[in-house]
C-alpha positions as CSV (number, residue, x, y, z in Angstrom):
1,X,4.7,-21.6,-10.3
2,X,4.5,-20.7,-6.6
3,X,2.2,-18.6,-4.4
4,X,3.1,-15.8,-2.0
5,X,1.5,-14.4,1.1
6,X,2.6,-11.4,3.1
7,X,1.3,-9.3,5.9
8,X,1.9,-5.8,7.3
9,X,0.0,-4.8,10.5
10,X,0.1,-1.9,13.0
11,X,-0.1,-4.2,15.9
12,X,1.3,-7.8,16.4
13,X,-1.3,-10.0,14.6
14,X,-1.5,-13.7,13.9
15,X,-1.9,-14.8,10.3
16,X,-3.5,-18.2,11.1
17,X,-6.7,-17.7,9.1
18,X,-5.0,-16.6,5.9
19,X,-2.2,-19.1,6.3
20,X,-4.8,-21.9,6.6
21,X,-6.1,-21.0,3.2
22,X,-2.6,-20.8,1.7
23,X,-1.6,-24.2,3.1
24,X,-4.4,-26.1,1.3
25,X,-3.1,-24.8,-2.0
26,X,0.1,-26.7,-1.3
27,X,-1.0,-30.0,-2.6
28,X,-4.7,-30.2,-1.9
29,X,-6.6,-27.4,-3.7
30,X,-3.5,-26.3,-5.7
31,X,-0.4,-27.9,-7.2
32,X,2.2,-26.1,-5.1
33,X,3.4,-29.3,-3.3
34,X,7.2,-28.8,-3.3
35,X,7.6,-27.2,0.0
36,X,6.6,-24.2,2.0
37,X,8.0,-21.6,4.4
38,X,7.1,-18.6,6.6
39,X,9.0,-15.9,8.4
40,X,7.6,-14.0,11.4
41,X,9.5,-10.9,12.5
42,X,9.8,-9.8,16.1
43,X,11.6,-6.5,16.2
44,X,15.0,-7.2,14.7
45,X,14.7,-10.9,15.3
46,X,12.7,-13.4,13.3
47,X,11.3,-17.0,13.4
48,X,11.5,-19.1,10.2
49,X,9.7,-22.3,9.7
50,X,10.3,-24.4,6.5
51,X,9.5,-27.8,5.2
52,X,10.1,-29.4,1.7
53,X,7.0,-31.5,2.2
54,X,3.6,-30.4,0.8
55,X,2.1,-27.8,3.1
56,X,-1.3,-29.6,3.2
57,X,0.4,-32.7,4.8
58,X,3.1,-31.0,6.8
59,X,3.0,-31.5,10.6
60,X,5.2,-28.4,11.0
61,X,2.7,-26.4,8.9
62,X,-0.2,-27.7,11.0
63,X,1.6,-26.6,14.2
64,X,2.3,-23.1,12.8
65,X,-1.3,-22.9,11.6
66,X,-2.6,-23.6,15.1
67,X,0.0,-21.7,17.1
68,X,-0.9,-18.0,17.0
69,X,2.5,-16.4,16.6
70,X,1.9,-12.6,16.4
71,X,3.9,-10.3,14.2
72,X,3.7,-7.0,12.4
73,X,5.5,-8.3,9.3
74,X,5.2,-11.8,7.8
75,X,6.3,-13.4,4.5
76,X,5.2,-16.9,3.4
77,X,5.6,-19.0,0.3
78,X,4.4,-22.3,-1.1
79,X,6.6,-23.8,-3.8
80,X,6.0,-25.5,-7.2
81,X,9.6,-26.3,-8.2
82,X,10.8,-25.3,-11.6
83,X,14.5,-24.8,-10.9
84,X,16.4,-26.7,-8.2
85,X,15.5,-30.0,-6.5
86,X,12.8,-30.3,-3.9
87,X,14.8,-29.7,-0.7
88,X,15.0,-27.6,2.4
89,X,17.9,-25.5,1.0
90,X,15.7,-24.5,-2.0
91,X,12.6,-23.7,0.1
92,X,11.6,-20.0,0.4
93,X,11.7,-17.5,2.1
94,X,15.4,-16.8,2.1
95,X,17.1,-14.5,4.6
96,X,20.3,-12.5,4.7
97,X,21.8,-9.5,6.7
98,X,22.5,-6.0,5.5
99,X,23.2,-3.0,7.8
100,X,22.7,-5.1,10.9
101,X,19.1,-6.1,9.9
102,X,17.8,-9.3,8.6
103,X,16.1,-9.1,5.1
104,X,13.8,-11.9,3.9
105,X,12.5,-12.5,0.4
106,X,10.2,-14.9,-1.5
107,X,9.7,-15.1,-5.2
108,X,7.0,-16.4,-7.5
109,X,7.9,-16.9,-11.2
110,X,10.7,-18.2,-13.4
111,X,13.6,-16.3,-14.9
112,X,16.1,-16.7,-17.7
113,X,19.4,-15.0,-18.5
114,X,20.3,-14.5,-14.8
115,X,23.3,-16.8,-14.3
116,X,25.8,-14.0,-15.1
117,X,24.4,-11.6,-12.4
118,X,27.1,-10.6,-9.9
119,X,26.2,-11.5,-6.3
120,X,29.4,-10.3,-4.6
121,X,29.8,-11.9,-1.3
122,X,26.1,-12.9,-1.1
123,X,26.5,-16.4,-2.3
124,X,23.4,-18.6,-3.1
125,X,23.3,-21.9,-1.0
126,X,20.8,-23.7,-3.2
127,X,20.2,-24.0,-6.9
128,X,17.1,-21.8,-7.6
129,X,16.9,-18.7,-9.8
130,X,15.0,-17.1,-6.9
131,X,17.9,-17.3,-4.4
132,X,20.4,-16.2,-7.0
133,X,18.6,-13.0,-7.9
134,X,17.9,-12.3,-4.2
135,X,21.7,-12.4,-3.6
136,X,22.1,-10.1,-6.6
137,X,19.6,-7.6,-5.2
138,X,21.4,-7.6,-1.9
139,X,24.7,-7.0,-3.6
140,X,23.3,-4.2,-5.7
141,X,21.9,-2.6,-2.5
142,X,25.1,-3.0,-0.6
143,X,27.2,-1.6,-3.5
144,X,25.1,1.6,-3.8
145,X,24.4,2.0,-0.1
146,X,27.3,0.8,2.1
147,X,25.6,2.4,5.0
148,X,21.8,2.5,5.6
149,X,20.5,5.9,4.4
150,X,18.1,8.0,6.5
151,X,15.5,8.0,3.7
152,X,14.1,4.5,3.4
153,X,11.9,5.6,0.5
154,X,15.1,6.0,-1.5
155,X,16.1,2.4,-0.8
156,X,12.8,0.9,-1.9
157,X,12.7,3.0,-5.1
158,X,16.2,1.7,-5.8
159,X,15.0,-1.9,-5.2
160,X,12.0,-1.3,-7.4
161,X,14.3,-0.2,-10.2
162,X,16.3,-3.4,-9.9
163,X,13.1,-5.4,-9.9
164,X,12.2,-3.8,-13.2
165,X,15.3,-5.3,-14.6
166,X,14.4,-8.7,-13.3
167,X,10.9,-8.5,-14.7
168,X,12.3,-8.3,-18.2
169,X,14.0,-11.7,-17.6
170,X,10.7,-13.5,-16.9
171,X,8.0,-13.6,-14.3
172,X,9.1,-11.8,-11.1
173,X,6.5,-11.4,-8.3
174,X,8.3,-10.7,-5.1
175,X,7.9,-10.0,-1.3
176,X,10.8,-8.4,0.5
177,X,11.0,-7.3,4.2
178,X,13.4,-6.2,6.8
179,X,10.8,-6.7,9.6
180,X,9.7,-3.1,9.6
181,X,8.6,-2.7,6.0
182,X,7.0,-5.2,3.6
183,X,7.6,-4.6,-0.1
184,X,5.5,-6.2,-2.8
185,X,6.5,-6.1,-6.5
186,X,4.2,-7.4,-9.2
187,X,5.2,-8.9,-12.5
188,X,1.8,-10.5,-13.4
189,X,-0.1,-11.7,-10.3
190,X,-0.3,-10.0,-6.9
191,X,-3.3,-8.9,-5.0
192,X,-3.7,-6.8,-1.8
193,X,-6.4,-6.1,0.8
194,X,-6.4,-3.8,3.8
195,X,-8.7,-4.8,6.7
196,X,-9.7,-2.0,9.0
197,X,-12.7,-0.8,11.0
198,X,-15.6,-1.5,10.5
199,X,-14.4,-5.1,10.4
200,X,-16.7,-7.8,9.0
201,X,-16.7,-11.5,8.2
202,X,-14.4,-13.3,5.8
203,X,-14.7,-16.7,4.3
204,X,-11.8,-18.8,2.8
205,X,-12.0,-19.8,-0.8
206,X,-10.1,-23.1,-0.1
207,X,-11.9,-24.3,3.0
208,X,-15.2,-23.9,4.7
209,X,-13.9,-21.5,7.4
210,X,-15.4,-18.1,8.2
211,X,-14.1,-15.6,10.7
212,X,-15.7,-12.5,12.2
213,X,-12.9,-10.0,12.5
214,X,-15.2,-7.7,14.4
215,X,-14.9,-10.1,17.3
216,X,-11.2,-10.6,16.9
217,X,-9.9,-7.1,16.5
218,X,-9.7,-3.6,18.0
219,X,-11.2,-0.6,16.2
220,X,-7.7,0.8,15.6
221,X,-6.2,-2.3,14.1
222,X,-5.0,-2.1,10.5
223,X,-3.9,-5.2,8.6
224,X,-2.8,-5.4,5.0
225,X,-2.4,-8.8,3.2
226,X,-0.6,-9.4,-0.1
227,X,-1.2,-12.7,-2.0
228,X,-0.7,-14.3,-5.4
229,X,-4.4,-14.9,-5.6
230,X,-7.3,-13.8,-3.3
231,X,-7.8,-16.1,-0.3
232,X,-11.3,-15.1,0.5
233,X,-14.4,-14.9,-1.7
234,X,-16.5,-12.3,0.2
235,X,-13.9,-9.4,0.3
236,X,-12.6,-7.1,-2.3
237,X,-9.0,-7.8,-3.2
238,X,-7.2,-5.3,-5.4
239,X,-5.1,-6.6,-8.3
240,X,-1.7,-5.0,-8.9
241,X,-0.6,-4.3,-12.4
242,X,2.7,-5.4,-14.0
243,X,5.6,-3.2,-12.9
244,X,3.7,-1.9,-9.8
245,X,5.1,-2.1,-6.4
246,X,4.1,-1.0,-2.9
247,X,5.9,-0.9,0.4
248,X,3.7,-1.2,3.5
249,X,4.7,0.0,7.0
250,X,2.5,-1.0,9.9
251,X,-0.3,-1.8,7.5
252,X,-0.3,1.4,5.6
253,X,1.2,2.2,2.2
254,X,4.6,3.8,2.8
255,X,5.6,4.3,-0.8
256,X,3.9,3.0,-4.0
257,X,3.5,3.5,-7.7
258,X,0.1,1.8,-7.7
259,X,-2.6,4.0,-9.1
260,X,-5.3,2.7,-6.8
261,X,-3.3,2.7,-3.5
262,X,-2.2,5.8,-1.7
């Protein structure tokens, strides 16, 4: 399967350290060698970088890793193909527009009995089950909310209910963002960690790299990461349970059904 990495922060933050650990799992320390992608939001705009090559060997990934793009909302994905060929069009994350905002999505898992799902005018471009159900989610949202409601909690509760449906079709771990909020939905494997003052050191599992966040941050900084598997070995990552979801806003939990996250 694939691996996910997401970030929500209260100030524009680079994800270079965590992204470095994820990239190595794309063909070096892990089998996810069928492409990678990352979305950085800047207000209503976004930057997307993708490559169907293994992330551990990708020159584009190396450039992104070393170029400190700062964002409050990031979604990243490394792919182990199970549906659809290895190609740029099948590489996550996927992005579409609703209500004048760009929504991005990445999926880890494999689904069945999804071909009949109605996607309306949101047509998949590639062949993956992931993109198909993303288009279905967007169609469901657009059908129930032709205009963006004032209460965003209502929207994410609705999305979670549709994710519950997809979870019963197979493995469905997901990251979903409009650039202001970052939603994580767990089918079987997702972890989160919030870094805040007092900051300490963190060491990557997949490489001999350690960073002292105390030297790199301000006391008011707040950064939450979501990943398929922990990226560091000297920090406490919290495992989400099947059917749990959390929506983060500027690093804080905005709405959640996780028992250990408020």
